[in-house]
C-alpha positions in Angstrom: 92.8 -130.4 9.7 94.7 -131.6 6.6 92.4 -129.4 4.5 93.6 -126.2 6.2 97.3 -127.3 6.2 97.1 -127.6 2.4 96.1 -123.8 2.3 99.4 -122.6 3.9 101.5 -125.2 2.1 100.1 -123.9 -1.2 101.1 -120.3 -0.2 104.6 -121.5 0.8 105.0 -123.4 -2.5 103.8 -120.3 -4.5 106.2 -118.1 -2.6 109.2 -120.4 -3.4 108.0 -120.8 -6.9 107.8 -117.0 -7.4 111.2 -116.4 -6.0 112.7 -118.7 -8.7 110.3 -117.8 -11.6 110.3 -114.0 -11.3 114.0 -113.6 -12.1 113.8 -116.0 -15.0 110.7 -114.2 -16.5 112.2 -110.8 -15.8 115.4 -111.8 -17.6 113.6 -113.2 -20.6 111.4 -110.1 -20.9 114.4 -107.9 -20.6 116.2 -109.8 -23.3 113.2 -109.7 -25.7 112.4 -106.0 -25.2 116.0 -104.9 -25.3 116.4 -106.7 -28.6 113.3 -105.0 -30.0 114.5 -101.7 -28.7 117.9 -102.1 -30.4 116.2 -103.1 -33.7 114.0 -100.0 -33.5 117.1 -97.8 -32.8 118.9 -99.4 -35.7 116.0 -99.0 -38.1 115.6 -95.4 -36.9 119.3 -94.6 -37.5 119.1 -96.3 -41.0 116.0 -94.3 -41.9 117.6 -91.0 -40.9 120.7 -91.9 -43.0 118.5 -92.8 -46.0 116.5 -89.6 -45.7 119.6 -87.5 -45.6 121.2 -89.4 -48.6 118.0 -88.9 -50.6 117.9 -85.2 -49.8 121.6 -84.8 -50.9 121.1 -86.7 -54.2 117.9 -84.9 -55.0 119.2 -81.4 -54.1 122.4 -82.0 -56.1 120.3 -82.5 -59.3 118.0 -79.6 -58.4 120.9 -77.2 -57.8 122.5 -78.3 -61.1 119.4 -77.5 -63.0 119.1 -74.3 -61.1 122.6 -73.2 -61.9 122.3 -74.0 -65.6 119.0 -72.1 -65.8 120.7 -69.1 -64.0 123.5 -69.1 -66.5 121.1 -69.2 -69.4 119.0 -66.4 -68.0 122.1 -64.2 -67.5 123.6 -65.0 -71.0 123.8 -62.2 -73.6 121.8 -64.3 -76.0 118.7 -64.2 -73.7 119.2 -60.5 -73.0 119.4 -59.8 -76.7 116.3 -62.0 -77.5 114.2 -60.1 -74.9 114.1 -57.1 -77.3 113.5 -59.0 -80.5 110.2 -60.3 -82.0 112.0 -63.4 -83.3 110.5 -63.1 -86.8 112.1 -64.2 -90.1 114.6 -61.5 -89.9 115.9 -62.9 -86.6 116.3 -66.5 -87.8 119.9 -66.9 -86.6 119.0 -65.6 -83.1 116.0 -68.1 -83.1 118.3 -71.0 -84.0 120.8 -70.1 -81.2 118.0 -69.9 -78.7 116.5 -73.3 -79.8 119.9 -75.0 -79.5 120.5 -73.5 -76.0 117.1 -74.7 -74.8 117.9 -78.2 -76.2 121.2 -78.2 -74.4 119.4 -77.5 -71.1 117.3 -80.6 -71.6 120.1 -83.1 -71.3 119.3 -86.7 -70.2 121.0 -86.4 -66.9 118.8 -83.4 -65.9 115.6 -85.3 -66.7 113.8 -82.1 -67.8 110.8 -82.7 -70.1 110.9 -79.1 -71.5 112.3 -75.6 -71.0 110.4 -72.5 -72.0 111.6 -69.0 -72.6 108.7 -66.4 -72.4 108.9 -62.8 -73.6 105.9 -60.8 -72.3 106.8 -57.7 -74.2 107.1 -59.4 -77.6 104.3 -61.9 -76.8 106.2 -65.1 -77.8 107.0 -68.3 -76.1 109.9 -70.5 -77.2 110.2 -74.2 -76.3 111.1 -77.6 -77.7 108.0 -77.2 -79.9 109.3 -74.0 -81.4 108.0 -70.4 -81.2 104.4 -69.6 -80.5 102.3 -66.6 -79.5 102.4 -66.5 -75.8 98.9 -65.3 -75.2 97.5 -68.0 -77.4 99.6 -70.7 -75.7 97.9 -73.3 -73.4 100.6 -72.5 -70.8 99.7 -68.8 -70.6 97.3 -69.2 -67.6 99.8 -71.2 -65.6 102.8 -69.0 -66.4 101.0 -65.8 -65.8 100.5 -66.9 -62.1 104.3 -67.3 -61.9 104.9 -63.7 -62.9 102.7 -62.4 -60.0 105.0 -64.0 -57.4 107.4 -61.7 -55.7 110.3 -64.2 -55.7 112.8 -64.1 -58.7 113.6 -67.8 -58.6 111.7 -70.7 -57.0 110.5 -74.3 -57.3 106.8 -75.1 -57.7 104.7 -78.2 -58.2 101.9 -78.2 -60.8 99.5 -80.6 -62.4 99.7 -79.7 -66.1 96.4 -80.2 -67.9 98.0 -79.6 -71.3 100.5 -82.4 -70.5 98.0 -85.1 -69.7 97.5 -83.9 -66.1 101.0 -85.2 -65.2 102.5 -83.6 -62.1 105.7 -81.6 -62.8 108.2 -79.9 -60.6 108.7 -76.5 -62.1 111.7 -74.2 -61.8 110.7 -70.6 -62.4 113.3 -67.8 -63.1 112.4 -64.3 -64.0 114.2 -62.3 -66.7 114.5 -58.7 -65.6 115.7 -55.4 -67.1 118.5 -53.6 -65.3 115.8 -51.5 -63.5 114.2 -54.8 -62.2 111.3 -54.6 -64.6 110.0 -58.0 -65.6 110.7 -58.9 -69.2 110.0 -62.6 -69.3 110.4 -66.0 -67.7 112.5 -69.1 -68.1 110.4 -72.2 -66.9 111.9 -75.6 -66.7 109.6 -78.6 -66.3 110.8 -81.6 -64.4 108.3 -84.5 -64.2 107.7 -85.7 -60.7 108.2 -89.2 -62.0 111.9 -88.3 -62.6 112.2 -87.1 -58.9 110.5 -90.3 -57.7 113.1 -92.5 -59.4 115.6 -91.1 -56.9 113.5 -92.6 -54.1 113.3 -96.4 -53.6 110.1 -97.9 -54.9 109.6 -100.0 -51.8 111.5 -99.8 -48.5 112.2 -102.8 -46.4 110.0 -101.6 -43.6 107.9 -98.7 -45.0 107.7 -95.8 -47.5 109.5 -92.6 -48.3 108.2 -89.4 -49.9 108.9 -85.7 -50.4 106.6 -82.8 -49.4 106.5 -79.2 -50.6 105.9 -76.3 -48.2 102.1 -76.9 -48.6 102.5 -80.5 -47.5 101.7 -81.9 -51.0 103.7 -85.0 -52.1 106.2 -84.0 -54.9 107.8 -87.4 -55.2 107.3 -90.8 -53.6 108.4 -94.4 -53.9 104.6 -95.2 -54.3 103.8 -93.2 -57.5 100.1 -93.0 -56.7 100.8 -90.7 -53.8 102.2 -87.9 -56.0 100.2 -84.7 -55.8 98.1 -85.8 -52.8 97.5 -83.3 -50.0 98.9 -84.4 -46.6 98.1 -81.3 -44.5 95.3 -83.2 -42.7 97.4 -86.4 -42.1 97.4 -87.2 -38.4 100.8 -88.8 -38.7 102.3 -85.5 -39.9 100.7 -83.2 -37.3 103.7 -83.2 -35.1 106.0 -82.5 -38.1 103.9 -79.5 -39.1 104.1 -77.9 -35.7 107.8 -78.6 -35.2 110.4 -75.9 -35.9 113.3 -78.4 -35.9 115.2 -79.1 -39.1 115.2 -82.9 -38.6 113.6 -85.3 -36.2 112.0 -88.6 -35.5 108.9 -89.6 -33.5 106.4 -92.5 -33.1 102.8 -92.3 -34.1 100.0 -94.5 -32.8 97.0 -93.5 -34.9 93.6 -95.1 -34.7 93.3 -95.5 -38.5 96.8 -96.9 -39.1 99.3 -99.3 -37.6 101.9 -97.9 -35.2 104.8 -96.4 -37.1 107.8 -94.1 -36.9 108.1 -90.9 -38.9 111.6 -89.7 -39.8 112.0 -86.3 -41.5 114.5 -83.7 -42.6 113.6 -80.2 -43.9 115.6 -78.7 -46.8 117.1 -75.3 -46.3 117.4 -75.0 -50.1 113.8 -75.0 -51.2 111.8 -75.8 -48.0 110.9 -79.3 -49.1 110.5 -82.0 -46.4 111.9 -85.5 -46.9 109.9 -88.0 -44.9 110.3 -91.7 -44.2 107.4 -93.8 -42.7 108.4 -97.1 -41.1 105.9 -99.6 -39.5 107.1 -100.7 -36.1 105.6 -104.2 -36.5 107.8 -104.7 -39.6 110.9 -103.6 -37.8 110.3 -105.9 -34.8 109.5 -108.9 -36.9 113.0 -110.1 -36.5 112.7 -109.9 -32.7 109.8 -112.4 -32.7 112.2 -115.3 -33.5 114.4 -114.3 -30.6 111.2 -114.1 -28.4 110.3 -117.7 -29.2 113.8 -118.9 -28.3 113.7 -117.0 -25.1 110.3 -118.4 -24.2 111.5 -122.0 -24.7 114.5 -121.4 -22.5 112.4 -119.7 -19.8 109.9 -122.6 -19.9 112.6 -125.1 -19.1 114.0 -123.0 -16.3 110.5 -122.6 -14.8 109.9 -126.3 -14.8 113.2 -126.8 -12.9 112.3 -124.1 -10.4 108.9 -125.8 -9.8 110.5 -129.0 -8.8 113.0 -127.2 -6.5 110.2 -125.1 -4.9 108.1 -128.2 -4.1 111.0 -129.9 -2.3 111.9 -126.7 -0.3 108.3 -126.0 0.6 107.9 -129.5 2.2 111.0 -128.9 4.4 109.8 -125.5 5.6 106.2 -126.6 6.2 106.9 -129.3 8.8 107.5 -127.0 11.8 104.4 -125.0 10.9 102.4 -128.1 10.8 103.4 -129.1 14.3 102.8 -125.5 15.7 99.3 -125.4 14.1 98.4 -128.7 15.8 99.5 -127.4 19.2 97.4 -124.2 18.7 94.3 -126.3 17.9 94.8 -128.4 21.1 95.4 -125.3 23.4 92.5 -123.2 22.0 88.9 -123.9 21.2 88.9 -122.6 17.6 86.2 -125.0 16.5 88.2 -126.2 13.5 88.3 -122.8 11.8 87.1 -122.0 8.3 88.4 -123.3 5.0 89.1 -119.8 3.9 91.8 -119.3 6.5 95.3 -120.8 6.7 97.2 -122.2 9.6 98.9 -119.0 10.6 95.6 -117.2 10.8 94.4 -119.5 13.5 97.7 -119.4 15.3 97.6 -115.6 15.2 93.9 -115.5 16.2 94.5 -117.6 19.2 97.4 -115.5 20.4 95.6 -112.2 19.7 92.5 -113.5 21.5 94.5 -114.4 24.6 96.5 -111.1 24.6 93.4 -109.0 23.9 91.4 -110.6 26.7 94.3 -109.9 29.0 94.6 -106.3 28.0 90.8 -105.7 28.1 90.5 -107.2 31.6 93.5 -105.3 32.8 92.0 -102.0 31.5 88.6 -102.7 33.0 90.2 -103.4 36.3 92.2 -100.2 36.2 89.1 -98.2 35.3 87.1 -99.9 38.1 89.8 -99.2 40.6 89.8 -95.5 39.5 86.0 -95.4 40.0 86.5 -96.8 43.5 89.2 -94.3 44.4 87.0 -91.4 43.3 84.1 -92.7 45.4 86.3 -93.3 48.4 85.8 -97.0 48.4 89.5 -98.0 48.5 91.2 -98.4 51.9 94.6 -97.1 52.9 96.1 -100.6 53.1 95.0 -101.5 49.6 96.4 -98.2 48.3 99.8 -98.9 49.7 99.8 -102.5 48.6 99.1 -101.5 45.0 101.8 -98.8 45.2 104.4 -101.4 46.4 103.4 -103.7 43.6 103.7 -100.7 41.2 100.1 -101.1 40.1 99.5 -97.5 41.3 102.1 -94.7 40.7 103.7 -93.2 43.8 103.0 -89.6 43.0 103.8 -86.5 45.1 100.8 -84.6 43.8 97.5 -85.4 42.1 94.7 -83.3 40.6 91.3 -84.4 39.2 90.2 -83.0 35.8 86.4 -83.1 35.0 85.3 -82.5 31.4 81.8 -81.7 30.4 80.2 -81.0 27.0 78.8 -77.5 27.0 76.0 -78.0 24.6 75.1 -80.0 21.5 73.1 -77.1 20.1 74.4 -76.0 16.7 76.5 -79.2 16.2 75.8 -82.2 14.1 75.0 -84.3 17.1 71.8 -84.9 19.2 71.2 -86.0 22.8 71.2 -89.7 21.7 74.8 -89.3 20.7 76.0 -87.9 24.0 77.1 -91.3 25.6 79.0 -92.2 22.4 80.6 -88.7 22.4 81.7 -89.1 26.0 83.2 -92.5 25.2 85.1 -90.9 22.3 86.3 -88.1 24.6 87.5 -90.7 27.1 89.5 -92.4 24.4 91.0 -89.1 23.3 92.0 -88.4 26.9 93.8 -91.7 27.0 95.7 -90.7 23.8 96.5 -87.1 24.5 97.5 -87.3 28.2 100.7 -89.5 28.6 100.1 -92.7 30.4 102.9 -91.9 32.9 101.0 -88.7 33.9 97.5 -90.1 34.5 95.4 -92.9 35.9 92.9 -94.7 33.6 90.3 -92.1 32.3 86.8 -92.9 33.4 83.2 -91.8 32.7 80.9 -90.9 35.6 78.0 -88.7 36.2 77.7 -87.6 32.6 81.3 -86.3 32.7 84.7 -87.5 31.6 87.1 -87.6 34.6 90.9 -88.0 34.5 93.3 -88.1 37.5 96.7 -86.6 36.6 99.8 -86.5 38.8 103.5 -86.7 39.0 106.7 -86.5 41.1 107.9 -83.7 43.2 107.8 -80.3 41.4 108.4 -76.7 42.4 105.5 -74.7 43.7 102.9 -73.8 40.9 104.7 -76.1 38.5 102.1 -78.9 38.9 99.4 -76.3 38.1 101.2 -75.2 34.9 101.6 -78.9 33.8 98.0 -79.7 34.6 96.9 -76.6 32.6 98.9 -77.7 29.6 97.3 -81.2 29.7 93.8 -79.8 30.1 94.1 -77.4 27.2 95.6 -80.1 25.0 92.6 -82.3 25.8 90.1 -79.5 25.2 91.7 -78.6 21.8 91.9 -82.2 20.7 88.1 -82.7 21.4 87.3 -79.5 19.5 89.6 -80.6 16.6 88.3 -84.1 16.2 84.7 -83.9 17.4 84.0 -80.1 16.8 82.6 -79.8 20.4 82.9 -77.0 22.9 83.8 -78.2 26.4 84.4 -76.9 29.9 87.0 -78.3 32.3 87.1 -78.0 36.1 90.3 -78.8 38.0 90.6 -79.5 41.7 93.2 -78.4 44.2 96.4 -80.5 44.2 96.3 -83.4 46.8 99.2 -85.5 48.0 97.4 -88.6 49.1 95.2 -91.0 47.0 92.8 -91.1 49.9 92.0 -87.4 49.2 90.8 -88.1 45.6 87.1 -88.1 46.5 87.3 -84.6 47.8 89.4 -83.6 44.8 86.6 -85.1 42.5 84.0 -82.9 44.3 86.2 -79.8 43.9 86.7 -80.5 40.2 82.9 -80.7 39.6 82.4 -77.5 41.6 85.1 -75.8 39.5 83.4 -76.9 36.3 80.1 -75.3 37.4 81.7 -71.9 37.1 81.8 -72.3 33.3 78.5 -70.4 33.2 80.3 -67.3 34.5 83.6 -67.6 32.7 82.2 -68.5 29.3 82.7 -71.3 26.8 85.9 -73.3 26.3 87.1 -72.5 29.9 89.6 -74.4 32.0 88.9 -73.5 35.6 91.1 -74.1 38.6 89.0 -74.1 41.8 91.7 -72.2 43.7 91.6 -69.4 41.2 87.8 -69.1 41.6 88.0 -69.1 45.4 90.7 -66.5 45.3 88.5 -64.3 43.1 85.4 -64.8 45.3 87.4 -63.6 48.4 88.1 -60.2 46.9 84.6 -58.5 47.3 81.0 -59.6 47.4 78.6 -58.6 44.6 75.0 -57.3 45.2 72.0 -58.3 43.1 71.6 -55.8 40.2 68.2 -54.6 41.2 68.3 -51.5 39.0 68.8 -53.6 35.9 66.0 -56.0 37.0 63.6 -53.1 37.6 64.4 -51.6 34.2 63.8 -55.0 32.6 60.3 -55.3 34.3 59.4 -51.8 33.2 60.2 -52.7 29.6 58.0 -55.8 29.9 55.2 -53.6 31.2 55.7 -51.4 28.1 55.5 -54.6 25.9 59.0 -53.8 24.4 60.4 -57.3 23.8 63.6 -56.1 22.1 64.6 -53.7 24.9 63.7 -56.3 27.5 66.0 -58.9 25.9 68.8 -56.2 25.8 68.4 -55.6 29.5 68.3 -59.3 30.2 71.7 -59.7 28.4 73.0 -56.7 30.4 71.8 -58.4 33.6 73.5 -61.7 32.7 76.7 -59.9 31.7 76.7 -58.1 35.0 76.3 -61.2 37.2 78.7 -63.3 35.0 81.4 -60.6 35.4 81.1 -60.4 39.2 83.1 -62.6 41.5 80.2 -64.7 42.8 79.9 -68.4 43.5 78.0 -70.8 41.4 75.4 -71.1 44.2 75.0 -67.3 44.3 74.6 -67.2 40.5 71.8 -69.7 40.7 70.1 -67.7 43.5 70.3 -64.5 41.4 68.7 -66.4 38.4 66.0 -67.8 40.7 65.3 -64.3 42.1 65.0 -62.8 38.6 62.7 -65.7 37.7 60.5 -65.0 40.7 60.2 -61.3 39.9 59.1 -62.1 36.4 56.5 -64.5 37.7 55.2 -62.0 40.2 54.9 -59.4 37.4 53.0 -61.9 35.3 50.6 -62.6 38.1 50.1 -59.0 39.1 49.2 -58.1 35.5 46.4 -60.8 35.6 48.3 -63.7 34.2 48.3 -67.3 35.3 51.0 -69.9 35.7 49.3 -72.1 33.2 50.1 -69.7 30.4 53.8 -70.3 31.0 53.8 -74.0 32.0 53.4 -75.9 28.7 54.0 -79.6 28.0 57.5 -79.1 26.7 58.7 -76.4 29.2 59.6 -76.6 32.8 60.6 -73.8 35.2 63.0 -74.3 38.1 64.8 -77.5 36.9 65.5 -75.9 33.5 67.2 -72.8 34.7 69.4 -74.7 37.1 70.6 -77.1 34.4 71.8 -74.4 32.0 75.6 -74.2 31.4 76.3 -70.9 29.6 75.1 -67.4 29.7 73.9 -67.7 26.1 71.7 -70.7 27.0 70.4 -68.8 30.1 69.6 -65.8 27.9 67.7 -67.9 25.3 65.8 -69.8 28.1 64.7 -66.6 29.8 63.7 -64.9 26.5 61.8 -67.9 25.1 60.3 -69.3 28.3 59.6 -66.2 30.4 59.9 -62.8 28.7 58.2 -63.4 25.3 55.3 -65.5 26.8 54.7 -62.9 29.5 54.7 -60.0 27.0 52.4 -61.9 24.7 49.9 -62.6 27.5 50.0 -59.0 28.7 49.5 -57.8 25.2 46.4 -60.0 24.7 44.9 -58.8 28.0 45.6 -55.1 27.1 44.1 -55.5 23.6 41.0 -57.0 25.1 40.9 -54.2 27.7 41.5 -51.5 25.1 38.6 -52.7 23.0 36.3 -52.4 26.1 37.6 -48.9 26.9 37.1 -47.6 23.4 33.5 -49.0 23.3 32.7 -47.2 26.6 34.1 -43.9 25.3 32.1 -44.2 22.1 28.9 -44.8 24.0 29.6 -41.7 26.2 30.3 -39.6 23.1 27.2 -40.7 21.2 24.9 -40.2 24.2 26.4 -37.0 25.6 27.5 -35.2 22.5 25.8 -32.0 23.6 27.7 -31.9 26.9 31.3 -30.9 27.5 33.5 -33.9 26.6 37.2 -34.1 27.5 39.8 -36.9 28.0 40.2 -35.8 31.6 36.5 -36.1 32.3 36.3 -39.6 30.6 39.5 -40.7 32.3 38.0 -39.8 35.7 34.7 -41.6 34.9 36.5 -44.7 33.6 39.3 -44.7 36.2 42.2 -44.5 33.7 44.8 -41.9 32.9 43.7 -39.5 30.2 46.8 -40.1 28.1 46.3 -43.9 28.2 42.7 -43.8 27.1 43.6 -41.3 24.4 46.2 -43.7 23.0 43.7 -46.6 23.3 41.0 -44.6 21.5 43.3 -43.6 18.7 44.6 -47.2 18.3 41.1 -48.7 18.2 39.3 -46.1 16.0 42.2 -44.7 14.0 41.1 -41.1 15.0 42.2 -38.7 17.8 39.5 -38.2 20.5 39.1 -34.4 19.8 38.7 -34.9 16.1 36.2 -37.6 16.6 34.0 -35.5 18.9 34.3 -32.5 16.5 33.1 -34.6 13.6 30.2 -36.0 15.6 29.1 -32.5 16.5 29.4 -31.5 12.8 27.0 -34.3 11.8 24.6 -33.1 14.5 24.8 -29.5 13.2 23.9 -30.7 9.7 20.9 -32.4 11.0 19.8 -29.3 12.9 20.2 -27.2 9.7 18.2 -29.7 7.6 15.5 -30.7 10.0 14.9 -27.6 12.3 14.4 -23.9 12.1 17.0 -23.2 14.7 19.2 -20.2 14.1 22.9 -20.7 13.5 23.6 -18.9 16.8 21.4 -21.4 18.6 23.0 -24.3 16.9 26.5 -23.1 17.8 25.5 -22.6 21.4 23.9 -26.0 21.6 27.1 -27.6 20.3 29.1 -25.7 22.9 30.9 -23.3 20.6 32.1 -20.1 22.4 31.2 -17.9 19.5 29.1 -18.4 16.4 32.0 -17.3 14.2 34.1 -20.3 15.5 31.3 -22.6 14.5 30.9 -21.0 11.1 34.7 -21.1 10.5 34.9 -24.8 11.4 31.9 -25.7 9.3 33.2 -23.9 6.2 36.6 -25.5 6.7 35.1 -29.0 6.8 32.3 -28.6 4.2 33.6 -25.8 2.0 30.5 -23.7 2.5 28.9 -21.8 5.4 26.1 -23.2 7.5 23.6 -20.7 5.9 24.6 -21.8 2.4 24.3 -25.4 3.4 20.7 -24.7 4.7 19.8 -22.8 1.6 20.9 -25.7 -0.6 19.0 -28.3 1.4 15.9 -26.3 2.6 14.6 -24.3 -0.4 12.1 -21.6 0.5 13.0 -21.6 4.2 11.8 -18.4 6.0 14.4 -18.9 8.7 16.3 -15.7 9.4 19.8 -15.3 10.8 19.9 -14.1 14.4 21.4 -10.9 15.4 25.1 -10.8 14.7 25.0 -13.8 12.4 26.7 -12.3 9.4 28.5 -15.2 7.7 31.7 -13.6 6.7 
């Protein structure tokens, strides 16, 4: 037993330990992360200031260069020089231009060279003197500047003629008064000079300047100058942002986590960027973290000692309660995986569960006895006085039955479980104060509902609401269609057996009222008392006639009409069963009268009378009659008629072949064979595929050909022998069928015949 007690003691100790440790750990983590956050904020603010200061310093120099170049371009000296070839005759002008260009290249500007280009006079003037522009190495680069629409702008170029060094170039166009391009003033500022304005190394990261194409113009790390950063993942957010300045964190897979701080220049579109690694910024917070960890560890040790002492004090009463639980219940010592409270709770739950289960079984057993009439009056009153049975002023019995499992996801083996589930649903849906314990009996779910004194018809309304709620709940949770029958209201519990019988009788009327019906027996009896209904013999007779005609579709239609008629009439359930049995009897008599046997309908998986009485809905009755009665009867009659038709057609063919030279009509053959002429005509056409008259005429035609080929009979004699009224009729029919006259036919098949036509035998 000590083994199990350690289990709960461990939990109690861990609980006390956690109560003390969690605040300490939370406080330490808060202090560490708050410090790291403040350091990041401080570094971010410092980086933003540094970026802005760098932008101001750099733009101040760029704007100074820009202003001096603008003054130079607009000076009269440059305007005058644009129209001169600068040859020996313009030596003074040349000297003034050279001195002006040298003044532009002061040390504080950092310019490596300034060029004045004259496209019209084809010269370029720089620190190296005057040269022919078209022959100059700078011509290809400077020509691209003249194609740009802007009059003044900054560019970044790698100059091959200057050892491939990257230069930041200020381009200004020299224009006539009509805006025609005369030349250029190009100032070269080495990117190295711009990079000197950026710290070589930052305390936490790097800083660099990008042009509008995201190429690095200047950087603390000189090796970065000129590199294309348009595909840099860290700068993707910067490229898509329209904000002038911003700061964001980047966690790229190919680099350590870092923070990007940027500011875009409104002067020339350059972007000043600072990249700071977070790990470098938070390095200072690690020392704070170690100190915090040491303090928290000491506090945790102190909490551990206090938790141990408190746990021992709290566990003592639990230990005593657990010992009493083991003594009062046969738990068998339990399992090592369970603690003391589990076994205490299990013992209490077991006792309470057994009590509730036994109490529920007793209530259900008592309800069964009341419905069967096995409870005496004295016992009833005794239970009412003890408040074990409610003292109701009215009671009704509700019987619920599943209509059919056809078309659902259940089968017959599931029916008992479904009824059990419905019984539980009834216990949940119907308030306990308004019912006795729901029970299952006779393949149905039965609930007794009741209540105190109510106005007339109010108990019926309340019972209807409860019944519909139960029916809808079963359909919602189990997707089942059900019928409910409800008895008359009774006042005494001793009348419950009769009420139970009434509820079952009411439920049987679900066949007539359709699916999902809630039927009160008093409503049914009131409807039955209105007027009696006769058996629909006219529909039954029409149904039998369609079966005789072998028309299954029309027969099924009349069957449905018959069922709709009887279901819509105010008849009792017993009368409905009698009508169905009568219809079944007439179908069987028709089957026997037509030569059928009962064995053709009684198969191993079909029964007759028990099946029709067990059906619950008109749809099931219709399917049963169609599948078990009508279709087999029609199939049997059709087999017999086909066999009979084959025999009739054979007899007719024998008569035709043997008596072809005698008068042959359907009336004469029908009289000899004892059948109606129209019937044997249809049979003959069906069996041979040819009408009777056509077949006889063709046979006589074949006989006429034989007479023409094999005899010397005249055409008149042949026509008389074949019963033609006039020879012309025979000749006309022969020519219609063969395309030639009988005489022509004989001439073709009997060459040299001396047979002559008879008198009046002109074949016209």
